[in-house]
All heavy atoms as an XYZ file, in Angstrom:
979
protein
N      56.634      8.867    179.724
C      57.136      7.520    179.519
C      57.743      7.421    178.127
O      57.130      7.794    177.144
C      55.966      6.541    179.667
C      56.363      5.117    179.515
S      54.953      4.097    179.971
C      55.154      2.820    178.790
N      59.002      6.962    178.066
C      59.656      6.852    176.765
C      59.421      5.466    176.177
O      59.329      4.469    176.877
C      61.149      7.122    176.897
O      61.753      6.085    177.618
N      59.305      5.456    174.868
C      59.094      4.201    174.158
C      60.444      3.733    173.639
O      61.167      4.495    172.988
C      58.102      4.400    172.985
C      57.946      3.124    172.204
C      56.770      4.904    173.517
N      60.780      2.487    173.931
C      62.061      1.951    173.476
C      61.989      1.692    171.978
O      61.046      1.081    171.486
C      62.392      0.656    174.217
C      63.758      0.125    173.888
C      64.118     -1.088    174.718
C      65.483     -1.565    174.304
N      65.883     -2.766    174.966
N      63.009      2.187    171.266
C      63.070      1.982    169.821
C      63.445      0.533    169.531
O      64.199     -0.090    170.291
C      64.108      2.909    169.191
C      63.729      4.373    169.288
C      64.779      5.228    168.608
C      64.411      6.688    168.702
N      65.419      7.546    168.083
N      62.933     -0.004    168.428
C      63.340     -1.366    168.056
C      64.846     -1.417    167.813
O      65.439     -0.443    167.342
C      62.581     -1.623    166.754
C      61.551     -0.575    166.651
C      62.004      0.577    167.482
N      65.457     -2.521    168.166
C      66.894     -2.657    167.945
C      67.224     -4.098    167.597
O      66.416     -5.008    167.788
C      67.699     -2.214    169.164
C      67.492     -3.063    170.399
C      68.340     -2.607    171.570
O      68.476     -1.392    171.796
O      68.866     -3.495    172.271
N      68.421     -4.271    167.049
C      68.932     -5.597    166.709
C      70.384     -5.640    167.134
O      71.100     -4.640    167.042
C      68.778     -5.907    165.201
C      69.192     -7.341    164.901
C      69.567     -4.920    164.358
C      68.819     -7.792    163.499
N      70.818     -6.773    167.631
C      72.206     -6.967    168.043
C      72.843     -7.987    167.105
O      72.277     -9.063    166.881
C      72.276     -7.476    169.495
O      71.651     -6.511    170.345
C      73.712     -7.707    169.925
N      73.999     -7.648    166.552
C      74.745     -8.571    165.700
C      75.854     -9.213    166.508
O      76.629     -8.527    167.174
C      75.371     -7.834    164.498
C      74.353     -7.371    163.501
C      73.844     -6.084    163.552
C      73.914     -8.235    162.500
C      72.914     -5.650    162.630
C      72.984     -7.807    161.570
C      72.480     -6.515    161.633
N      75.940    -10.513    166.467
C      77.020    -11.263    167.102
C      78.046    -11.574    166.019
O      77.693    -12.001    164.925
C      76.511    -12.574    167.708
C      75.451    -12.405    168.764
C      76.042    -11.912    170.049
C      74.960    -11.859    171.117
N      75.464    -11.496    172.403
N      79.321    -11.345    166.308
C      80.388    -11.600    165.349
C      80.964    -12.991    165.587
O      81.382    -13.319    166.692
C      81.479    -10.544    165.467
C      81.009     -9.190    164.993
C      80.330     -8.327    165.851
C      81.219     -8.782    163.690
C      79.880     -7.094    165.419
C      80.772     -7.549    163.246
C      80.108     -6.711    164.113
O      79.662     -5.491    163.676
N      80.977    -13.795    164.545
C      81.528    -15.142    164.604
C      82.678    -15.204    163.612
O      82.507    -14.882    162.438
C      80.459    -16.205    164.264
C      79.311    -16.122    165.277
C      81.078    -17.590    164.245
C      78.126    -16.990    164.940
N      83.837    -15.587    164.085
C      85.020    -15.634    163.243
C      85.309    -17.061    162.808
O      85.242    -17.994    163.618
C      86.243    -15.088    163.995
C      86.142    -13.621    164.279
C      85.500    -13.153    165.414
C      86.694    -12.703    163.406
C      85.402    -11.793    165.672
C      86.602    -11.345    163.650
C      85.956    -10.893    164.791
N      85.642    -17.217    161.552
C      86.096    -18.493    161.019
C      87.346    -18.900    161.805
O      88.183    -18.056    162.135
C      86.419    -18.303    159.525
C      86.908    -19.560    158.852
O      87.643    -20.351    159.426
N      86.505    -19.713    157.621
N      87.505    -20.186    162.076
C      88.655    -20.667    162.838
C      89.973    -20.229    162.197
O      90.924    -19.908    162.870
C      88.615    -22.196    162.957
C      89.785    -22.758    163.707
C      89.841    -22.690    165.096
C      90.847    -23.344    163.029
C      90.928    -23.187    165.791
C      91.933    -23.848    163.712
C      91.975    -23.765    165.095
O      93.051    -24.251    165.771
N      90.014    -20.170    160.878
C      91.227    -19.793    160.170
C      91.381    -18.297    159.950
O      92.268    -17.869    159.216
N      90.541    -17.483    160.598
C      90.607    -16.028    160.407
C      91.992    -15.518    160.743
O      92.526    -15.781    161.816
C      89.564    -15.337    161.284
C      89.649    -13.821    161.242
C      89.217    -13.116    160.130
C      90.178    -13.115    162.309
C      89.294    -11.737    160.082
C      90.257    -11.733    162.278
C      89.818    -11.052    161.157
O      89.907     -9.699    161.116
N      92.577    -14.793    159.802
C      93.916    -14.253    159.990
C      94.033    -12.998    159.133
O      94.193    -13.100    157.919
C      94.967    -15.286    159.576
C      96.368    -14.809    159.849
O      96.600    -13.944    160.668
N      97.326    -15.376    159.141
N      93.928    -11.804    159.731
C      94.010    -10.585    158.932
C      95.295    -10.549    158.110
O      96.343    -10.995    158.553
C      94.002     -9.464    159.974
C      93.375    -10.068    161.177
C      93.764    -11.523    161.155
N      95.197    -10.023    156.905
C      96.305     -9.970    155.970
C      96.638     -8.521    155.660
O      95.746     -7.721    155.387
C      95.922    -10.686    154.657
O      95.581    -12.034    154.958
C      97.043    -10.670    153.659
N      97.921     -8.172    155.687
C      98.353     -6.832    155.312
C      98.311     -6.711    153.790
O      98.763     -7.607    153.075
C      99.781     -6.558    155.804
C     100.289     -5.211    155.354
C      99.923     -4.057    156.034
C     101.105     -5.091    154.237
C     100.363     -2.816    155.614
C     101.548     -3.855    153.811
C     101.180     -2.724    154.504
O     101.614     -1.501    154.081
N      97.757     -5.622    153.301
C      97.744     -5.343    151.864
C      98.218     -3.914    151.648
O      98.099     -3.071    152.534
C      96.341     -5.540    151.224
C      95.877     -6.970    151.368
C      95.318     -4.580    151.795
N      98.785     -3.666    150.472
C      99.168     -2.295    150.154
C      98.671     -1.876    148.779
O      99.145     -0.912    148.206
C     100.680     -2.068    150.300
C     101.509     -3.024    149.473
O     101.025     -3.651    148.548
N     102.773     -3.140    149.824
N      97.673     -2.599    148.281
C      97.068     -2.217    147.014
C      95.875     -3.091    146.691
O      95.618     -4.100    147.350
N      95.151     -2.681    145.658
C      93.978     -3.442    145.214
C      93.797     -3.237    143.723
O      94.205     -2.222    143.160
C      92.731     -2.998    145.964
N      93.185     -4.213    143.101
C      92.855     -4.160    141.677
C      91.473     -4.754    141.540
O      91.115     -5.673    142.264
C      93.886     -4.972    140.875
C      93.775     -4.908    139.372
C      92.718     -5.815    138.785
O      92.348     -6.832    139.339
N      92.191     -5.416    137.650
N      90.691     -4.251    140.626
C      89.371     -4.828    140.434
C      88.477     -3.936    139.613
O      88.930     -3.035    138.913
N      87.201     -4.193    139.715
C      86.197     -3.457    138.971
C      84.863     -4.164    139.091
O      84.658     -4.976    140.000
N      83.972     -3.876    138.154
C      82.654     -4.499    138.201
C      82.591     -5.713    137.296
O      83.128     -5.712    136.185
C      81.568     -3.481    137.829
C      81.263     -2.528    138.943
C      81.857     -1.283    139.001
C      80.415     -2.903    139.971
C      81.601     -0.412    140.041
C      80.145     -2.041    141.023
C      80.745     -0.799    141.060
N      81.924     -6.759    137.772
C      81.726     -7.973    136.990
C      80.585     -7.749    135.997
O      79.837     -6.770    136.108
C      81.369     -9.133    137.929
O      80.028     -8.989    138.395
N      80.412     -8.664    135.052
C      79.284     -8.540    134.127
C      77.928     -8.539    134.833
O      76.950     -8.042    134.293
C      79.432     -9.774    133.232
C      80.874    -10.120    133.292
C      81.311     -9.755    134.685
N      77.864     -9.047    136.052
C      76.619     -9.064    136.833
C      76.438     -7.790    137.646
O      75.503     -7.668    138.425
C      76.586    -10.270    137.759
C      76.538    -11.583    137.022
C      76.554    -12.729    138.020
N      76.509    -13.989    137.332
C      75.464    -14.801    137.347
N      74.389    -14.481    138.023
N      75.509    -15.941    136.700
N      77.381     -6.850    137.519
C      77.273     -5.587    138.248
C      77.765     -5.649    139.672
O      77.470     -4.760    140.466
N      78.520     -6.685    140.026
C      79.061     -6.802    141.374
C      80.477     -6.246    141.403
O      81.232     -6.391    140.446
C      79.083     -8.273    141.799
C      77.702     -8.869    141.864
C      77.715    -10.393    141.869
O      78.536    -10.992    141.146
O      76.905    -10.954    142.597
N      80.822     -5.612    142.488
C      82.164     -5.073    142.666
C      83.088     -6.213    143.059
O      82.810     -6.959    144.002
C      82.149     -4.000    143.762
C      83.448     -3.305    143.958
S      83.725     -2.262    142.536
C      85.023     -1.257    143.112
N      84.180     -6.371    142.313
C      85.175     -7.408    142.587
C      86.482     -6.696    142.918
O      86.972     -5.886    142.130
C      85.372     -8.331    141.365
C      86.410     -9.403    141.657
C      84.049     -8.955    140.942
N      87.028     -6.980    144.090
C      88.265     -6.335    144.533
C      89.260     -7.425    144.924
O      88.966     -8.274    145.755
C      88.033     -5.411    145.745
C      86.886     -4.439    145.477
C      89.315     -4.668    146.105
C      86.406     -3.715    146.717
N      90.435     -7.383    144.314
C      91.534     -8.296    144.630
C      92.575     -7.490    145.399
O      93.113     -6.523    144.873
C      92.173     -8.863    143.364
C      91.189     -9.440    142.408
N      90.614    -10.672    142.585
C      90.650     -8.937    141.273
C      89.780    -10.914    141.588
N      89.784     -9.867    140.784
N      92.843     -7.877    146.636
C      93.829     -7.181    147.456
C      95.182     -7.840    147.289
O      95.282     -9.064    147.266
C      93.412     -7.210    148.927
C      92.151     -6.434    149.183
C      90.936     -7.089    149.333
C      92.179     -5.057    149.273
C      89.776     -6.374    149.567
C      91.026     -4.331    149.513
C      89.813     -5.002    149.661
N      96.225     -7.024    147.168
C      97.551     -7.600    146.964
C      98.596     -6.940    147.851
O      98.408     -5.854    148.384
C      97.986     -7.509    145.498
C      98.047     -6.120    144.912
C      99.105     -5.258    145.195
C      97.055     -5.668    144.065
C      99.165     -3.990    144.650
C      97.104     -4.395    143.505
C      98.168     -3.567    143.806
O      98.226     -2.314    143.264
N      99.723     -7.642    147.968
C     100.916     -7.145    148.632
C     102.013     -7.091    147.584
O     102.316     -8.104    146.958
C     101.332     -8.079    149.776
C     102.710     -7.793    150.388
C     102.713     -6.449    151.095
C     103.113     -8.902    151.323
N     102.571     -5.907    147.357
C     103.674     -5.764    146.414
C     104.990     -6.060    147.124
O     105.210     -5.608    148.239
C     103.742     -4.336    145.850
C     102.726     -4.060    144.810
C     102.843     -2.664    144.231
O     103.365     -1.755    144.899
O     102.380     -2.492    143.100
N     105.816     -6.814    146.425
C     107.131     -7.130    146.974
C     108.059     -7.520    145.837
O     107.618     -7.758    144.718
C     107.052     -8.267    147.990
C     106.560     -9.576    147.390
C     106.664    -10.716    148.392
N     106.108    -11.945    147.911
C     106.700    -12.790    147.070
N     107.891    -12.504    146.575
N     106.121    -13.909    146.705
N     109.346     -7.574    146.154
C     110.304     -8.071    145.188
C     110.131     -9.578    145.066
O     109.798    -10.249    146.049
C     111.728     -7.740    145.614
C     112.023     -6.253    145.615
C     113.421     -5.951    146.098
O     113.936     -6.641    146.973
N     114.029     -4.927    145.531
N     110.360    -10.134    143.880
C     110.210    -11.577    143.726
C     111.342    -12.330    144.413
O     112.445    -11.810    144.568
C     110.266    -11.775    142.211
C     111.055    -10.617    141.710
C     110.734     -9.475    142.633
N     111.035    -13.540    144.828
C     112.046    -14.407    145.413
C     112.522    -15.388    144.343
O     111.722    -15.867    143.538
C     111.471    -15.190    146.597
C     111.020    -14.338    147.771
C     110.302    -15.197    148.804
C     112.215    -13.640    148.403
N     113.800    -15.696    144.333
C     114.293    -16.639    143.330
C     113.850    -18.062    143.648
O     113.567    -18.398    144.801
C     115.812    -16.501    143.446
C     116.043    -16.030    144.844
C     114.853    -15.193    145.202
N     113.817    -18.877    142.592
C     113.568    -20.314    142.799
C     114.816    -20.973    143.349
O     114.747    -21.903    144.146
C     113.152    -20.964    141.483
C     111.802    -20.489    140.993
C     111.465    -21.019    139.608
O     112.127    -21.962    139.129
O     110.531    -20.472    139.007
N     115.987    -20.477    142.880
C     117.254    -20.995    143.390
C     118.359    -19.987    143.153
O     118.273    -19.140    142.264
C     117.623    -22.320    142.714
O     117.912    -22.104    141.346
N     119.395    -20.062    143.983
C     120.598    -19.247    143.850
C     121.786    -20.188    143.987
O     121.826    -21.008    144.907
C     120.687    -18.156    144.938
C     119.505    -17.193    144.848
C     122.000    -17.388    144.829
C     119.489    -16.134    145.945
N     122.748    -20.070    143.074
C     123.974    -20.862    143.144
C     125.119    -19.972    143.587
O     125.192    -18.799    143.202
C     124.306    -21.469    141.773
O     123.281    -22.325    141.364
N     126.012    -20.518    144.402
C     127.189    -19.804    144.893
C     128.427    -20.640    144.614
O     128.379    -21.885    144.652
C     127.098    -19.570    146.409
C     126.093    -18.551    146.798
N     126.411    -17.242    147.001
C     124.759    -18.656    147.041
C     125.316    -16.564    147.354
N     124.297    -17.419    147.377
N     129.524    -19.967    144.364
C     130.800    -20.652    144.267
C     131.205    -21.116    145.661
O     130.757    -20.552    146.663
C     131.869    -19.709    143.709
C     131.624    -19.283    142.286
C     132.676    -18.294    141.796
O     133.503    -17.816    142.615
O     132.651    -17.993    140.592
N     132.032    -22.128    145.714
C     132.597    -22.587    146.982
C     134.056    -22.139    147.005
O     134.809    -22.388    146.060
C     132.508    -24.120    147.134
C     131.056    -24.606    147.015
C     133.148    -24.593    148.442
C     130.142    -24.112    148.098
N     134.454    -21.470    148.072
C     135.830    -20.971    148.182
C     136.777    -22.138    148.454
O     136.338    -23.227    148.871
C     135.948    -19.941    149.325
O     135.729    -20.611    150.564
C     134.963    -18.799    149.141
N     138.078    -21.921    148.241
C     139.054    -22.995    148.542
C     138.993    -23.465    149.994
O     139.323    -24.606    150.301
C     140.407    -22.336    148.238
C     140.097    -21.263    147.243
C     138.725    -20.773    147.615
N     138.511    -22.581    150.876
C     138.398    -22.964    152.293
C     137.122    -23.760    152.572
O     136.879    -24.186    153.696
C     138.419    -21.717    153.183
C     139.710    -20.923    153.143
C     139.809    -20.028    151.907
O     138.759    -19.647    151.332
O     140.946    -19.724    151.507
N     136.252    -23.908    151.542
C     135.008    -24.653    151.712
C     133.829    -23.801    152.148
O     132.772    -24.327    152.485
N     133.991    -22.481    152.131
C     132.910    -21.576    152.525
C     132.078    -21.188    151.298
O     132.494    -21.398    150.159
C     133.484    -20.328    153.186
N     130.938    -20.592    151.550
C     130.085    -20.105    150.463
C     130.697    -18.829    149.923
O     130.946    -17.880    150.667
C     128.642    -19.864    150.954
C     128.015    -21.194    151.365
C     127.808    -19.173    149.876
C     126.658    -21.066    151.993
N     130.903    -18.800    148.619
C     131.515    -17.647    147.967
C     130.491    -16.789    147.252
O     129.308    -16.782    147.602
N     130.954    -16.107    146.198
C     130.087    -15.168    145.487
C     128.970    -15.894    144.749
O     129.095    -17.061    144.383
C     130.898    -14.289    144.544
C     131.391    -14.961    143.295
C     131.970    -13.935    142.294
N     132.206    -14.582    141.033
C     131.281    -14.743    140.072
N     130.080    -14.268    140.233
N     131.576    -15.371    138.944
N     127.892    -15.175    144.532
C     126.740    -15.700    143.796
C     127.139    -15.926    142.340
O     127.745    -15.063    141.717
C     125.611    -14.674    143.885
C     124.289    -15.131    143.369
C     123.237    -14.054    143.581
O     122.811    -13.854    144.735
O     122.854    -13.419    142.579
N     126.796    -17.087    141.788
C     127.179    -17.388    140.413
C     125.987    -17.500    139.469
O     126.140    -17.329    138.268
C     128.008    -18.675    140.366
O     127.261    -19.758    140.906
N     124.804    -17.778    139.987
C     123.625    -17.889    139.124
C     122.355    -17.727    139.950
O     122.327    -18.069    141.132
C     123.603    -19.229    138.409
N     121.303    -17.206    139.286
C     119.987    -17.046    139.913
C     118.949    -17.570    138.937
O     119.000    -17.294    137.751
C     119.688    -15.566    140.236
C     118.279    -15.401    140.785
C     120.706    -15.001    141.210
N     118.019    -18.361    139.432
C     116.911    -18.873    138.609
C     115.605    -18.351    139.176
O     115.389    -18.451    140.379
C     116.883    -20.403    138.610
C     118.019    -21.039    137.862
C     117.925    -20.840    136.363
O     116.799    -20.723    135.851
O     118.973    -20.786    135.713
N     114.720    -17.820    138.388
C     114.909    -17.469    136.988
C     115.717    -16.188    136.852
O     115.824    -15.402    137.798
C     113.489    -17.270    136.468
C     112.713    -16.827    137.655
C     113.363    -17.511    138.841
N     116.280    -15.987    135.676
C     117.056    -14.782    135.408
C     116.124    -13.569    135.316
O     114.943    -13.707    135.052
C     117.816    -14.929    134.092
C     118.886    -16.003    134.135
C     119.632    -16.124    132.810
O     119.635    -15.150    132.031
O     120.198    -17.189    132.569
N     116.675    -12.393    135.512
C     115.911    -11.158    135.332
C     115.000    -10.779    136.484
O     114.079     -9.983    136.304
N     115.231    -11.317    137.668
C     114.375    -10.975    138.809
C     114.497     -9.512    139.211
O     113.535     -8.925    139.703
C     114.706    -11.848    140.017
C     114.239    -13.294    139.963
C     114.630    -14.011    141.244
C     112.743    -13.370    139.774
N     115.664     -8.919    139.007
C     115.882     -7.537    139.449
C     114.970     -6.557    138.735
O     114.698     -5.478    139.247
C     117.345     -7.138    139.252
C     118.248     -7.882    140.201
O     117.809     -8.398    141.217
N     119.521     -7.958    139.862
N     114.474     -6.885    137.564
C     113.626     -5.974    136.812
C     112.148     -6.237    136.964
O     111.357     -5.787    136.140
N     111.751     -6.968    138.011
C     110.330     -7.284    138.158
C     109.882     -7.153    139.604
O     110.686     -7.100    140.518
C     110.044     -8.703    137.651
O     110.736     -9.654    138.424
N     108.571     -7.084    139.769
C     107.944     -7.033    141.089
C     106.819     -8.061    141.105
O     106.294     -8.438    140.057
C     107.351     -5.650    141.378
C     108.379     -4.548    141.548
S     109.302     -4.691    143.078
C     108.076     -4.241    144.283
N     106.447     -8.486    142.286
C     105.348     -9.431    142.475
C     104.202     -8.703    143.153
O     104.421     -7.919    144.079
C     105.796    -10.622    143.359
C     104.613    -11.474    143.776
C     106.849    -11.445    142.655
N     102.994     -8.921    142.677
C     101.796     -8.504    143.391
C     101.116     -9.786    143.851
O     100.422    -10.444    143.089
C     100.880     -7.671    142.498
C     101.385     -6.277    142.308
C     100.427     -5.432    141.521
N     100.853     -4.035    141.565
C     100.308     -3.088    140.841
N      99.324     -3.355    139.994
N     100.743     -1.855    140.942
N     101.352    -10.146    145.093
C     100.821    -11.384    145.652
C      99.391    -11.150    146.098
O      99.121    -10.318    146.959
C     101.681    -11.854    146.824
C     101.182    -13.124    147.439
C     101.369    -14.339    146.816
C     100.495    -13.080    148.637
C     100.883    -15.506    147.383
C     100.007    -14.242    149.213
C     100.206    -15.457    148.583
N      98.464    -11.882    145.495
C      97.044    -11.746    145.817
C      96.661    -12.919    146.712
O      96.708    -14.071    146.301
C      96.187    -11.731    144.541
C      96.600    -10.548    143.673
C      94.701    -11.670    144.890
C      96.015    -10.556    142.287
N      96.306    -12.592    147.959
C      95.930    -13.612    148.929
C      94.431    -13.640    149.167
O      93.887    -14.652    149.561
C      96.658    -13.360    150.257
C      96.444    -14.476    151.257
O      96.605    -15.648    150.886
O      96.108    -14.171    152.418
N      93.782    -12.516    148.937
C      92.354    -12.457    149.225
C      91.662    -11.451    148.313
O      92.304    -10.596    147.717
C      92.109    -12.094    150.708
O      90.739    -12.293    151.026
C      92.476    -10.664    151.006
N      90.387    -11.593    148.217
C      89.575    -10.676    147.439
C      88.159    -10.688    147.980
O      87.789    -11.550    148.781
N      87.374     -9.721    147.550
C      85.981     -9.650    147.966
C      85.106     -9.356    146.760
O      85.549     -8.754    145.786
C      85.739     -8.580    149.062
C      86.480     -8.917    150.338
C      86.118     -7.198    148.585
N      83.879     -9.817    146.845
C      82.861     -9.522    145.841
C      81.665     -8.976    146.599
O      81.239     -9.561    147.598
C      82.457    -10.790    145.050
C      81.387    -10.469    144.032
C      83.682    -11.427    144.387
N      81.146     -7.826    146.146
C      79.981     -7.246    146.809
C      79.086     -6.570    145.786
O      79.534     -6.210    144.699
C      80.407     -6.257    147.906
C      81.179     -5.054    147.428
S      81.666     -3.940    148.770
C      83.163     -4.711    149.334
N      77.842     -6.418    146.164
C      76.886     -5.757    145.284
C      77.234     -4.278    145.167
O      77.957     -3.718    145.991
C      75.466     -5.902    145.838
O      75.325     -5.129    147.026
N      76.686     -3.643    144.144
C      76.881     -2.203    143.957
C      76.428     -1.445    145.203
O      77.129     -0.569    145.690
C      76.095     -1.740    142.720
C      76.036     -0.243    142.558
C      77.138      0.464    142.096
C      74.880      0.455    142.885
C      77.092      1.843    141.959
C      74.830      1.834    142.747
C      75.933      2.526    142.289
O      75.882      3.883    142.157
N      75.263     -1.787    145.724
C      74.747     -1.096    146.906
C      75.665     -1.299    148.104
O      75.960     -0.352    148.847
C      73.322     -1.549    147.238
C      72.675     -0.770    148.357
C      72.657      0.745    148.154
O      72.435      1.214    147.025
O      72.884      1.472    149.145
N      76.144     -2.534    148.316
C      77.058     -2.775    149.428
C      78.376     -2.044    149.221
O      78.992     -1.577    150.187
C      77.300     -4.262    149.635
C      76.136     -4.930    150.331
O      75.304     -4.272    150.948
N      76.050     -6.235    150.220
N      78.823     -1.906    147.966
C      80.041     -1.145    147.684
C      79.843      0.318    148.086
O      80.748      0.948    148.642
C      80.420     -1.261    146.203
N      78.672      0.876    147.813
C      78.383      2.259    148.204
C      78.394      2.398    149.733
O      78.934      3.358    150.273
C      77.041      2.704    147.638
C      77.052      2.897    146.126
C      75.679      3.295    145.587
N      75.128      4.480    146.225
C      75.445      5.745    145.898
N      76.312      5.965    144.929
N      74.900      6.760    146.525
N      77.796      1.439    150.436
C      77.767      1.472    151.903
C      79.188      1.347    152.440
O      79.582      2.078    153.364
C      76.847      0.362    152.454
C      77.005      0.211    153.955
C      75.396      0.645    152.078
N      79.982      0.440    151.868
C      81.372      0.253    152.295
C      82.173      1.539    152.054
O      82.959      1.958    152.898
C      81.994     -0.926    151.540
C      83.423     -1.195    151.926
C      83.733     -1.731    153.163
C      84.451     -0.898    151.054
C      85.055     -1.971    153.528
C      85.764     -1.133    151.398
C      86.069     -1.670    152.644
N      81.949      2.182    150.924
C      82.623      3.437    150.595
C      82.309      4.496    151.656
O      83.208      5.193    152.138
C      82.169      3.903    149.211
C      82.754      5.197    148.777
N      82.088      6.401    148.909
C      83.940      5.493    148.216
C      82.844      7.367    148.447
N      83.973      6.844    148.016
N      81.053      4.615    152.033
C      80.651      5.599    153.058
C      81.286      5.252    154.404
O      81.796      6.130    155.113
C      79.130      5.647    153.174
N      81.276      3.975    154.769
C      81.861      3.537    156.032
C      83.354      3.832    156.063
O      83.873      4.367    157.040
C      81.611      2.033    156.229
C      82.271      1.463    157.444
C      81.784      1.462    158.715
C      83.544      0.811    157.500
N      82.682      0.845    159.559
C      83.772      0.438    158.828
C      84.504      0.502    156.543
C      84.917     -0.226    159.236
C      85.659     -0.154    156.945
C      85.851     -0.510    158.283
N      84.057      3.514    154.975
C      85.487      3.764    154.903
C      85.771      5.269    154.989
O      86.697      5.698    155.687
C      86.063      3.180    153.608
C      87.571      3.227    153.436
C      88.278      2.492    154.565
C      87.950      2.617    152.091
N      84.960      6.079    154.328
C      85.106      7.535    154.420
C      84.950      8.031    155.835
O      85.712      8.894    156.297
N      83.973      7.487    156.570
C      83.776      7.867    157.975
C      85.007      7.519    158.807
O      85.454      8.313    159.643
C      82.552      7.162    158.570
C      81.234      7.680    158.037
O      81.215      8.785    157.434
O      80.215      6.981    158.213
N      85.563      6.344    158.600
C      86.740      5.915    159.362
C      87.947      6.785    159.040
O      88.730      7.130    159.931
C      87.057      4.436    159.102
C      85.958      3.487    159.535
C      85.655      3.666    161.001
C      84.390      2.965    161.417
N      83.918      3.348    162.739
N      88.102      7.171    157.773
C      89.204      8.057    157.397
C      89.047      9.434    158.025
O      90.032     10.026    158.503
C      89.302      8.171    155.872
C      89.749      6.893    155.152
C      89.611      7.056    153.651
C      91.173      6.527    155.541
N      87.832      9.945    158.080
C      87.588     11.237    158.732
C      87.916     11.161    160.230
O      88.472     12.100    160.801
C      86.156     11.704    158.495
C      85.943     12.319    157.108
C      84.565     12.917    156.928
N      83.527     11.908    156.810
C      83.288     11.198    155.699
N      84.005     11.391    154.618
N      82.322     10.302    155.671
N      87.562     10.048    160.871
C      87.899      9.871    162.287
C      89.415      9.922    162.488
O      89.904     10.566    163.428
C      87.363      8.535    162.800
C      85.876      8.482    162.989
C      85.379      7.100    163.408
O      86.197      6.278    163.901
O      84.183      6.826    163.233
N      90.158      9.251    161.616
C      91.618      9.230    161.739
C      92.198     10.618    161.482
O      93.122     11.049    162.178
C      92.222      8.219    160.767
C      93.735      8.103    160.882
S      94.346      7.710    162.541
C      93.889      5.993    162.664
N      91.653     11.348    160.513
C      92.128     12.705    160.241
C      91.896     13.608    161.450
O      92.748     14.434    161.789
C      91.429     13.258    158.997
C      91.899     12.588    157.722
C      90.979     12.797    156.528
O      89.953     13.507    156.651
O      91.289     12.232    155.469
N      90.765     13.444    162.117
C      90.483     14.236    163.320
C      91.477     13.900    164.432
O      91.962     14.795    165.125
C      89.041     14.002    163.791
C      88.604     14.919    164.901
C      88.647     16.397    164.543
O      88.424     16.763    163.361
O      88.931     17.211    165.455
N      91.805     12.623    164.590
C      92.802     12.230    165.589
C      94.168     12.839    165.270
O      94.874     13.297    166.166
C      92.912     10.713    165.669
C      91.755      9.999    166.357
C      91.898      8.489    166.215
C      91.671     10.391    167.824
N      94.536     12.863    163.999
C      95.810     13.470    163.599
C      95.819     14.963    163.924
O      96.825     15.494    164.395
C      96.096     13.248    162.116
C      96.570     11.872    161.787
N      97.716     11.326    162.324
C      96.053     10.933    160.975
C      97.880     10.106    161.860
N      96.881      9.833    161.037
N      94.702     15.653    163.669
C      94.612     17.082    163.981
C      94.767     17.313    165.483
O      95.491     18.212    165.911
C      93.277     17.653    163.509
C      93.167     17.821    162.022
C      91.785     18.370    161.669
C      91.536     18.323    160.182
N      90.157     18.737    159.851
N      94.064     16.511    166.288
C      94.150     16.660    167.736
C      95.565     16.391    168.233
O      96.077     17.098    169.107
C      93.148     15.727    168.425
C      91.676     16.064    168.235
C      90.796     14.941    168.768
C      91.333     17.382    168.906
N      96.201     15.382    167.672
C      97.563     15.045    168.083
C      98.523     16.178    167.732
O      99.376     16.553    168.533
C      98.013     13.753    167.421
C      99.359     13.286    167.868
C      99.728     11.990    167.232
N     100.821     11.391    167.960
C     101.301     10.208    167.729
N     100.759      9.466    166.780
N     102.299      9.734    168.414
N      98.386     16.726    166.524
C      99.241     17.839    166.106
C      99.035     19.049    167.007
O      99.995     19.715    167.404
C      98.954     18.218    164.660
O      99.360     17.196    163.798
N      97.783     19.340    167.340
C      97.489     20.471    168.223
C      98.102     20.247    169.602
O      98.680     21.167    170.196
C      95.983     20.685    168.325
N      97.993     19.042    170.115
C      98.548     18.717    171.431
C     100.066     18.839    171.427
O     100.663     19.412    172.334
C      98.135     17.304    171.843
C      98.743     16.848    173.137
C      98.300     17.356    174.342
C      99.770     15.909    173.142
C      98.867     16.945    175.538
C     100.345     15.489    174.326
C      99.896     16.008    175.527
N     100.700     18.318    170.370
C     102.161     18.342    170.302
C     102.717     19.737    170.066
O     103.887     19.981    170.311
C     102.653     17.378    169.220
C     102.445     15.935    169.620
C     102.765     14.948    168.514
O     102.974     15.367    167.366
O     102.824     13.737    168.829
N     101.882     20.667    169.594
C     102.356     22.039    169.359
C     102.071     22.961    170.544
O     102.307     24.160    170.453
C     101.742     22.601    168.081
O     100.350     22.750    168.228
N     101.573     22.425    171.652
C     101.351     23.242    172.850
C     102.702     23.644    173.432
O     103.723     23.021    173.148
C     100.529     22.472    173.901
O     101.247     21.296    174.262
C      99.155     22.115    173.388
N     102.733     24.691    174.271
C     104.021     25.155    174.841
C     104.811     24.044    175.531
O     106.030     24.039    175.492
C     103.593     26.230    175.832
C     102.294     26.742    175.286
C     101.628     25.553    174.644
N     104.134     23.097    176.161
C     104.854     22.012    176.824
C     105.346     20.983    175.807
O     106.045     20.044    176.164
C     103.953     21.328    177.844
N     104.958     21.163    174.540
C     105.429     20.257    173.505
C     104.887     18.849    173.630
O     105.498     17.900    173.169
N     103.760     18.739    174.308
C     103.181     17.405    174.479
C     103.887     16.580    175.524
O     103.655     15.395    175.657
N     104.793     17.209    176.297
C     105.545     16.488    177.328
C     104.889     16.676    178.676
O     104.412     17.749    179.006
C     106.989     16.994    177.393
C     107.748     16.837    176.093
C     107.939     15.391    175.707
O     108.279     14.575    176.555
N     107.700     15.057    174.462
N     104.862     15.630    179.459
C     104.277     15.702    180.800
C     105.305     16.140    181.804
O     106.451     15.988    181.657
C     103.701     14.348    181.193
């Protein structure tokens, strides 16, 4: 007779406004309380506040004559929409979890490469 191991089931409840956000970078570190603070950002070119165009004699929009603010071409925006704060221990657990997920993806890439290099070239 086998003894059933104790278990717990977690139910996931999503905030009504839950909306995953694409990020391509992060900035952060540890707070004075020893908590990991991570700010996730999306890098993009800045958008102007306004652009002025000349009007052609025909009444159409002509060449660009001014941009506010000036100097946008030499800058980038790191838009921070979300961040997380976690304890040192939770950061370690998250690090291990993320490593496991990356290893899973690497294994899938290896399998895909092996499949695509078969004599049939991965074609059915």
